[in-house]
N, C-alpha and C positions, 0 to 999 in steps of 0.2 A: 477474354473472360477470366483467365488466371490472374491478371493484374487487378481486376475489380475484386476478386475474392481475397487477394493479398491485402489490399487496402481496407477492405471490410474487416478482416481479422485484426489488423492494426488498430482500426477505430474502436473495435470492441474491447481491446486491451486497455485503452485509456478512457473509455466512456462506459456509461452504465447500460449500454445497448440501445439507447434511444438517442438523446442529443445532449446530455449533461456530461461534461468532462469531469473526471476525477481530479480533486484538488491536490496539487503537489505539496508535500510537507517535508520538513526536517524534524529531527528529534532534539529536544533540549537536554542532551546528555554530553558529558565531556569526552567520552570514548565509547567504543562499541560495548554493547551490553546484551544480556540474554533476555529474550521475550518469547512468549508462548506462541508457537505456530499452530494455527488451527488445521492447516494442511497436513503437516507431519505429526501432529499431536505430541510435540516435544518442544523443548526450549532451543532456540537458535539465536545466533548473534545478529544484531542490527547496529549499524553505525550512525553517528549523528548527522552525517551529510550524504547518506546513501539515497538512492532514488526510491522514494516512497510516496504513495498516494493514499489519501483518506477515502475510505469506502463509505463510511457511515458516521454521522455525528451521534448516533444513538448509543448511549452508554449501557454496558451490562451491569450486573449487580456489584461488580468490583470497581466500577468507574472506568472501565477500559472501552476503547472503540476499536473497530476493525480497520486495519490498513493493509494495503497491497504493496508488495515489493517484488520486482522481477529478480528474484534471489539468485537464480542461476540461468544459464542460457537455455536449459531444457524446460524449466518451469518457474512460475512465480509462486510466492508464498503469501498467505493471509495470516497476519499477526494480530494479537490483542495487545494494545499499547495504552497505558494510562493517558487519559485526555489531557491532563495538565503538562505532559511532556511534549505536546505537539506545537510546532511552530508552523503556522500557515504561510506558505510562500506566495499564494495567489496564482493567477493564471499568466502572469507576466504580460 
């Protein structure tokens, strides 16, 4: 039973809770840069090739979309990133 719970938690981290996987992305930036973290309500660094997933294509009033990054081992972060900086990697 513990194994099933473990894999369910992993699935929920990379999916929307149903059956749609989050799309992996990279950022079109030359080096790490500050982006606003909705989780911590402050600016934190994101790098161009860090493990990042697109949560929603819906833009806010500033043209930013929400992305998820497993920022630390303890918690992930949700960031606002300008849509034009996103490189869609696909599902491989």
